[in-house]
C-alpha positions in Angstrom: 0.0 0.0 0.0 1.4 3.4 -1.0 1.6 6.4 1.3 -1.3 8.1 -0.6 -3.4 5.0 -0.2 -2.8 5.0 3.6 -4.0 8.6 3.8 -7.2 7.9 1.9 -7.9 4.5 3.7 -11.4 4.5 5.2 -11.3 4.1 9.0 -14.3 2.7 10.7 -15.2 4.3 14.0 -17.1 2.2 16.5 -19.0 3.5 19.5 -17.9 7.1 18.7 -20.7 9.7 18.9 -21.2 11.9 15.9 -20.3 15.5 16.0 -23.6 17.1 16.7 -24.2 20.8 17.3 -24.6 21.6 21.0 -28.1 20.9 22.2 -29.3 19.5 18.9 -31.5 16.5 19.4 -31.0 13.3 17.4 -34.0 11.2 16.2 -34.4 7.7 14.8 -37.4 6.2 13.1 -37.4 2.5 12.4 -38.8 1.9 8.9 -38.3 -1.9 8.7 -36.9 -4.9 10.6 -35.3 -7.1 8.0 -35.3 -10.9 8.1 -31.5 -11.0 8.3 -31.6 -9.3 11.7 -30.9 -5.8 10.5 -32.8 -2.6 11.2 -33.6 -0.1 8.5 -34.1 3.4 10.0 -34.0 7.1 9.4 -31.6 9.2 11.5 -32.0 12.9 11.9 -30.1 15.6 13.7 -32.0 18.7 14.9 -35.2 18.2 12.9 -37.0 14.9 12.3 -37.9 15.8 8.8 -34.3 16.0 7.4 -32.7 12.5 7.7 -30.5 9.9 6.3 -31.6 6.3 5.7 -29.3 3.7 7.4 -29.3 -0.1 8.0 -27.5 -1.7 10.8 -27.6 -5.1 12.6 -29.9 -5.0 15.6 -27.2 -4.8 18.3 -25.3 -2.1 16.3 -28.5 -0.1 15.9 -29.2 -0.3 19.7 -25.6 0.8 20.4 -25.9 3.6 17.8 -29.0 5.0 19.5 -27.3 4.9 22.9 -24.0 6.4 21.7 -25.7 9.2 19.9 -28.4 9.8 22.5 -31.1 9.3 19.8 -34.7 9.6 20.6 -37.2 7.4 18.8 -39.7 9.5 16.9 -43.2 9.7 18.3 -46.1 8.4 16.1 -47.0 12.1 15.6 -43.5 13.0 14.4 -43.4 9.9 12.2 -46.7 10.9 10.6 -45.4 14.4 9.8 -42.3 12.9 8.2 -44.3 10.4 6.2 -46.6 13.2 5.0 -43.7 15.3 3.9 -42.2 12.3 2.1 -45.4 11.8 0.2 -45.7 15.5 -0.6 -42.2 15.5 -2.2 -43.0 12.2 -4.0 -46.4 13.2 -5.4 -46.7 17.0 -5.0 -49.7 18.7 -3.4 -51.9 17.9 -6.4 -50.8 14.2 -6.4 -51.6 13.9 -2.7 -55.0 15.3 -3.3 -55.6 12.8 -6.0 -54.4 9.9 -3.8 -56.7 11.2 -1.0 -59.7 11.3 -3.3 -59.0 7.8 -4.7 -58.6 6.4 -1.2 -61.9 8.0 -0.1 -63.6 6.6 -3.3 -62.3 3.1 -2.5 -63.5 3.4 1.1 -67.0 4.4 -0.1 -67.1 1.5 -2.6 -65.8 -1.2 -0.2 -68.3 -3.5 1.6 -68.8 -2.9 5.3 -69.1 -5.4 8.1 -72.9 -4.8 8.5 -73.8 -8.4 7.7 -76.8 -9.8 9.3 -76.0 -12.3 12.0 -77.9 -15.5 12.7 -79.6 -15.8 16.1 
């Protein structure tokens, strides 16, 4: 390995907290638990709606949360983030179309008002 390769070699840092601005909260939102034991999650610093998507094995995820003093997002925070993601994906007009289509499907679907036998 040449001297220049040594300088550019990636170094993994285990159990080291990220450099976070003083007082800025860190958030995690689990998006999926994979069959291979990994956790897919969003990690945000400061504001829950600006995040990176990460995947770690379960034990590493737990340690990551502890090391970075990350708070799990509340259902309300998660709903806001999800709504923002949809808005960026579909735009305001697209969201309105999706809402209208969902309402139409709900009106057309059968209900559970079936007669019961006595």
